[in-house]
N, C-alpha and C positions, 0 to 999 in steps of 0.2 A: 504495499499500499504506499502511494506518494504521499507527502505532507499536506499536498496542496486537496488531497482526499480527507482529511482528518476533520476539517470543519464541517464535515458532510454527517459526521458520528451523532448517533443518538441521543438526544438531551438526556436521554438518561443515564448515559455513562457518565461518571463522575470524572470530569477533564479539568485540568489544569491549562488555560491557553492564553499564553502572554504574547504578544508580537515582537516582542524584544526592539522595538522601535529608536530607542534611546543608544542602541550599542551600534549604529552605524548604518541601520538601512534595511535589516535581515525582514525577509518577510515571511518567513516558516515560523512555524508554531510547534511544541510538543504536545501529544495529545495522550496522555495515560492515565489510569485511574487510580488515584492512590490520595490518601488522606493529607491533604497539605496543612492541617493544623497541628499534626502529631510531631511532636522533637524525639530525636534520636540521638543517643549518646555520641559525641564526636569520636569518629575512629581516630585512634593512636597510631601510625605505623610502627611496626617493629623496630626497636634501636638494634642493630648488631655492629660489636666493635671487634670482630675478625676472631679467627682462629690461628693462634701461632703455630707455623709447622716450619723448621730449618730458620728461625729468625726472622721469617716473612709472617704478616698478616694476611690470613686468605680469608676473601669473602666470597661463598658460593652462592650463586643466583641463578634461578630457573626462571628463564622468560616463557610463558605460556599462554594457553588459552584456560581462562575460569567462567564462575558464575559468582554474581555479587547480588546482595539484597539492597539496591536503594530504595526499593519498593516492597512493602509488605505481601502485595498479591503476586509479585513476577520475580524470576529470577533471571536475571541480565546477562548475557553473555560479554565478556570482558577480556581484555590483554591484561595481564599481571606478570610481576615479579615476586614470586614466592607465595603470594597470598592471592586474593581474590580482586584486589584493584589496588592500583598503584604500585608502590616497591619499598622495602624497608628503608628505614633511614640508616645510612653508613656513617659510622663516627671513626675519623683517621685524625692521626696527630702528626704535628709537623715533625718531619726527621725519620718517620718509620719508614719501612720497605712494606709495600702491599700488592696484592695481586686481588685484582675485583675479577673474578671467573663467571662470566657469563653463558650458561647455556641455553641453546634456543630451541623450544620444544613446539614453536608455533610451525605450522605448515607453508611458511613464508620465511624468506631471509629477511632480516631486520639488522640494526645497530644498535650501540649503546655509547653515545656520549658523555664525558664527565663535563658537564658544562661549569665553565668557571676556573676547574682545576687546569694548573700549571703543570703541565707534560710534556713529554716529547712527542712529536706529531704522529709517529707510528703507535702511540697508546692514547691519540685522542677518541676514538671511537667514533669517527665521523664516516660519513659517506665512502670511503676508501677502505674501512675495517668493517666489511660486511661480515654477519655472522649467519652462515648458511644454516637451514633445519637440521636439527640432531648434532650441531656442531659447537664445539664451546671455544670461546674466544676470552684472553685474560688482558686485562690493562695492568701493567706490572711496572711501578715505580717507586721512588722514593718521594715520599710526601714534602714540597719544596714550595712552601708557602703559609702566609699568615692565616690566622683563625679567621673563619666566613662560614658562611651556610650558603652552598651551592647545590648543584643537581644533577641528574642523570636522566638520560631518555635518549630514544632513538633520533636516527639521523640518516636514515637511508633516503637517497635521493628520489623524491618525487612522493614518497610515501610518510614522511616525516608526520604531517599533520594527521592523517589517518591513524597511526599508529600509537601518537601520544592520545590522540582523541578517544583511542580504544582502552586507555588506562597504564600507558608503559610511561611512568614516572615515578621520580623518588629523590628523596633530600639527602646530600653529603654533609656533614657538619666536620670543618678542620678546625681542631682545637689546637690552642698553645701554649705555654708557660705564661705569656703575658695577660691572656681573657681568663686563665683558670685563678690567677691571683684578684682579680677584680669582685667587687661585692655584688655581682648579678645573679638573679635568680638561675638555677642552671640543674634543678631536677626534671629529667626528660619527663615529659608529658603530664606534670604536676603545676608547675609553675615556670618551666620553660618549653612550650608547647610548640609543633610544629603545625603549620596552616598550608597545605596546599589549596588554593582556592582555582576553582573552574566553572564553567558553565556549559551545559550539554542540552542537546534536543535528546528527546527521547520518544518513540515511536509508541502506536496503542496497545503494544504488547510489552509496554517497558523497556524495549531494546533500545541502545544507543544505535542514533542516527548520524551517521556521518553521509550526508549527500548534497553537497555544497551545490548551488545552481553558480551561472557565470557570475552572477550578481555579487553574490557571497564569497567566492574567490577574489573578485575585486576588492570588495570592501570589508572582506573577512569575516569568519564561520562566529556567529555570536549567538551561542544558546540562550536559552531560557530559564532554563531549570539551575539554580545557584548551587553550587557542592562545596564544601569544606571537607579535606582528605576523604572524597568518596562518600560523603553522608550529607543527605539532604535534609533540609530543616534542623542542623546538628544543634545539640547543647553541651556546655562543659560545666563542671562543678568546678570551684575553684575556691583557694583561700582568700582572708581578707588582708592582702599582702600586693606588693609588685608582682608583675605576671608580666611575662617577658613571652612574646610570640615571635616565632622566627617564618615570615611570610614569603611564600613564592606565589606571583601571579603565574597559574601552569595553565592558563587559558591558550586556545589557540590565536586569536586575534583582539579579546578585549582587554580595554585599559580600565582599570578600577580606580577608583574615587572612593577610599577606605577611611571611613569614620566610627566614632562609636555612636550609639542612638541619641546620646543626651548630650553631643556636642564636646564631650569632655575632651581636653590637651591628653595627650601621651608624649614620650619621648622617643624619638629614634635613636639607636644606638648602634646602627651598622647597616651599611648597603651591600651590594653585591660580593665584592671580594675582600672588605676588612670594615674592622671598626670604624666610626666616626672618629676625628680627634675629640670631641666633645659632644655630649647630649643635643638633640636638637628637639625643643618642643613644636608640636604640631597638633591641627586638629583634625588635618585631612592629608592621606596620605595618595600620592598617586604613581601606580605601578603599572607598566606596560608589562606584555608578555615576556617573561623568564624574567624579569628584573625579581631581587630579593630586596627585602628589609627586614631588620630587627627593629622591634618597637617594646617599649615597656610601657605598660598602664599600671598606675598606681591605685589599687582599690583598697587600701587599710583602713577608709574610712565608709567602706560599703558592704558590709555584713549584712545579709539578707535582703540584699538588693539584686535586681536583673538587669541586664543592659544588653545590647544586640551590637555585632560587629557588622557593618553592613557598605554596599556598595551605594554611594550617595546618588549616582549617575541614575541607576533606575530604580533606587529604592528598595533592592533585595537585599534580605538579611544573609549572611554568610552563617553566623554563628550568635546562639543565645548564650550567654554568661551569668552561670549563676553564683554568686558569692554567698557560699553557704556553710563555712566555718573560719574560725580565728586561727591565726597562724602562732607557732611557736620559732618561726624561722624566719624572721624579717630582714629585708636587704635592703641596701640604699644605695643607687647608682652613683658612681663618682662624678664630679664634675670634669674630670680629665679621664680620658678613655686611654689614648693610644698619642704617637707621635706617627706620622708619614711624611716619608719623603718623597718629596714631588720635584718634577722636573720642571722647565718654564716653557713660554713659547721660544723665550729667547736663546733656549739651549737646542733648538731642534735644528737640525743641519737640513733636513728635507721637507716638503709639504706634498702630500697626496690628496688628491680630490677624489672624491665619490657622489656620483650622481644619481638617485634614486629616482626612477621612470617606470612608465609602463607604455604598452604598445598592445592594450586590451588585454581582458581580463585573465587568459591564460598565459601572458607573455610581459612577466615583470622582469625588469633589468636593471643592471649598475653600469653606471657610465657608457650605456648604450647597447652592451649586452646582457645575453641571458646567461644561466650559468652552463657551464662546459666541463664534464668530470675530466678532459683531455687537456685542459689550458689551465696553465698557472697564471694569473692576471697579474701578480705582484710579487717582485722576487725584495726581500727586507733583510738589509743588514743587521747582524746579533748587535746589539749594545747600542744602537744608532737612535738618538732619539728624534722622532718624527712629529709632524701635525697632520694627522688625517682630519681633513676637511668635509663631512658628508653635508650635503645637502639634499632635501627632500623638495623635488621641482613639482610635487604634485598637492592637488586640494585634498587631502587626505592624510591622516597620520600614519607615522610609520615608526619602527624603531630600528636600530643598529647593532649588530653583536659581532664582537671579535673574539676568536678564539685564541688560544697560546697565552694571554698575558692581560691584565688588567691594564687600566688607561684613567687618566684624568679628564674631566672635561673642562676645557678652558675656558669656552666663550660659547653663548648662546646667542645667533643673530649679531655677531659680531662686539658683544660687549659680555666681559667676565662678570659682570654685575646681576646677568640675566641667568646665573649659574644659582640654583636653590643651595642654600645653606644645608639641606639633608643629599645633594649629590656628591659633596665635597669628599667621599672616600673614593675609594678604587673602585672602579666599576667595569662590568663588561659587556652591557647592556645600556643603550642611551636611548630614552624616549625623542623624537622629532615631531615638533608638530608640522601640521599643512605647512607647504611653501618656508619653512624653517630651515635654519642651518646649524651645525654644531662642530667645534674646534675641539679635536681630543689630544692629549698629548701621548704618545706611544712609544715603547721601547720594549724590543722583542730580548730577553735576557735566557740564558743559561743552555738553550736546545737548537742546534741546527740540523737542518735535514733538507738535501738540495731536490729530493725528488719525491720527498712525501710532503703533501701540503697541509697546511690548516685554512679554514672558513672564514669568511667574513660574511655577513648576511643581517637582512631584516626578519627579527623572530616573529613577527606575526607570520605562522606556520603556512598559510595558503600562500603568501606571497612568495616565503623561499621556496616552497616545492614548484611554485609558477615561473622560478628563475632568478629571482630577487638574491643571488648569493654570488660569491666569488672566490676564487682559492690565491693562496700566498704562501710561498715557502719562507723560512729564516735561513740566512747564508752566512 
């Protein structure tokens, strides 16, 4: 059954029909029977710390088809890693040797990219590191980066959007001595809570519906049912204390404007690849697809209260937060979190320019060309400070992700003052508004390979799959 036929369903069917008009012009709607007033406990992904074998921490992961209970009345077919939807959270420590072993039990090829991880190109898990059915591929490396919240997801050419939409995504925590010494909430799933935020379409049988129209490829695929950690209408019970949320925008194409229902302020303490130097007070947090943020909200005075974490653009709730108990373990965010080393525009010896454009719904381009697996678009010297100037030539939003390393956002639309305080940490994804441009300070370090490329691309997944991606080597 096509979604255009869902509106013809009998009125006696309990359906939730939302247009998604505020999310970029999508015309489709979910049609599925379920009680949209019933809250379910937030699923917390399993935390894996690895099994040490011969001095190496091994993480053994199985990519498979599964069934997940989004709705009481249906079992939904999904892709998952180890479980029924999404994937375990992997906890890595800076300096340790790891082997992340992915066994593909799907009936199709996929990949698994360590998004935000600073690794050799051959261990990046992007389009060139395909995992055929019934084979195992291992990302083996020494963890070589500061504390951050990263993630892993498929990156197969032309299939990334569909594979992520089916459920393949998980978080990677990198820890180090610096962050462990800070007085931050750090009990996993209790006061340090992962949040993978997504939106999906479902058909009348409760199945995930990935069938974008040409318009939805152009504008992005924006679902109308909002999900946190694979849970619709999720709730979590917390203590009356500081609560840390590690947030990933895991959507294919939606930009979220996150806030609490009472408009309260909270503090962002980290962005994609690092702590911020100091906490930044916010009432709203914009995250485009693949961006991460760590925030801390103080609920010390909210015992027996309830609030919601929501997307302000659509009004949809992601999470109901019940403050149900007092705490015996208070924390206090320090006013100074870290010191970041920053190169400046004046240090750059080269400027590379990237123009984002399209030649129709199925033909997205960077610098006038679509992604070609056989073409290396840029060759970047090791340890060279560069400016990557990325211009969005279109009347719609995009973002831009660079593999291999982090960057600093130096300017938006020609002005350093347009860079928000909460964007001043190390980043690997940058939001770019319609007809806007950004200047990024980029330096590749540690790893060279003249034959195995990394990627740069828009992380709106329909755009990436339709060609808005390029390749570079570090030499």
